[in-house]
C-alpha positions in Angstrom: 0.0 0.0 0.0 2.8 2.4 0.8 4.2 2.0 -2.7 0.9 3.2 -4.2 1.2 6.5 -2.3 4.6 7.4 -3.7 5.3 10.1 -6.3 1.9 11.7 -6.0 3.2 15.2 -5.6 4.2 15.8 -9.2 2.3 17.9 -11.7 -0.9 16.5 -13.1 -1.2 15.4 -16.6 -3.7 17.1 -19.0 -5.8 14.0 -18.7 -5.8 14.1 -14.9 -6.7 17.8 -15.0 -9.6 17.2 -17.2 -10.9 14.4 -15.0 -10.6 16.4 -11.8 -12.1 19.5 -13.5 -15.1 17.4 -14.6 -15.5 15.9 -11.1 -15.2 19.2 -9.4 -17.9 20.8 -11.7 -20.2 17.8 -11.1 -19.7 18.3 -7.3 -20.5 22.0 -7.5 -23.6 21.3 -9.5 -24.7 18.6 -7.0 -24.2 21.1 -4.1 -26.2 23.7 -6.0 -29.1 21.3 -6.6 -29.2 20.5 -2.9 -29.3 24.3 -2.1 -32.1 24.9 -4.7 -34.1 22.1 -3.2 -33.7 23.5 0.3 -34.8 26.9 -0.9 -37.7 25.4 -2.8 -38.8 23.9 0.6 -39.2 27.3 2.1 -40.4 29.1 -1.1 -43.2 31.7 -0.6 -45.3 30.3 -3.4 -45.8 27.0 -5.1 -44.8 28.6 -8.4 -41.4 29.6 -6.9 -41.0 26.1 -5.5 -41.8 24.5 -8.9 -39.4 26.8 -10.7 -36.6 26.0 -8.3 -37.3 22.3 -8.5 -37.2 22.5 -12.3 -33.9 24.3 -12.2 -32.6 21.6 -9.9 -33.8 18.8 -12.2 -32.1 20.5 -15.2 -28.8 20.9 -13.2 -29.0 17.3 -12.1 -29.2 16.1 -15.7 -26.1 18.2 -16.5 -24.3 16.8 -13.5 -25.0 13.3 -14.7 -23.5 14.2 -18.1 -20.4 15.6 -16.5 -20.0 12.6 -14.2 -20.3 10.3 -17.3 -17.7 12.3 -19.1 -15.4 12.1 -16.1 -15.9 8.3 -16.0 -15.0 8.2 -19.8 -11.9 10.3 -19.2 -10.8 8.0 -16.3 -11.4 4.9 -18.5 -9.4 6.5 -21.4 -12.3 6.7 -23.8 -11.9 10.5 -23.8 -8.4 11.7 -24.2 -7.2 15.3 -24.0 -4.7 16.1 -26.6 -1.6 18.3 -26.0 -2.1 22.1 -26.5 -0.5 23.4 -29.7 
């Protein structure tokens, strides 16, 4: 196990950056959805609550896409090329 934890302090590859950026974006979206749902729970009107819940549903769908892309990057099905 100790051998697995060596040499982890070097720079990330472009592929790793892409993966972590996608994962981070998905996490921020998930947090936003949770906040929208909490706000919807205390909304002043049912119209506001419905609008907030729709926004949360749309964001959730985008989060799932980003999570899927991150999985594809991790599996090597999406590869970031070198900048020119």
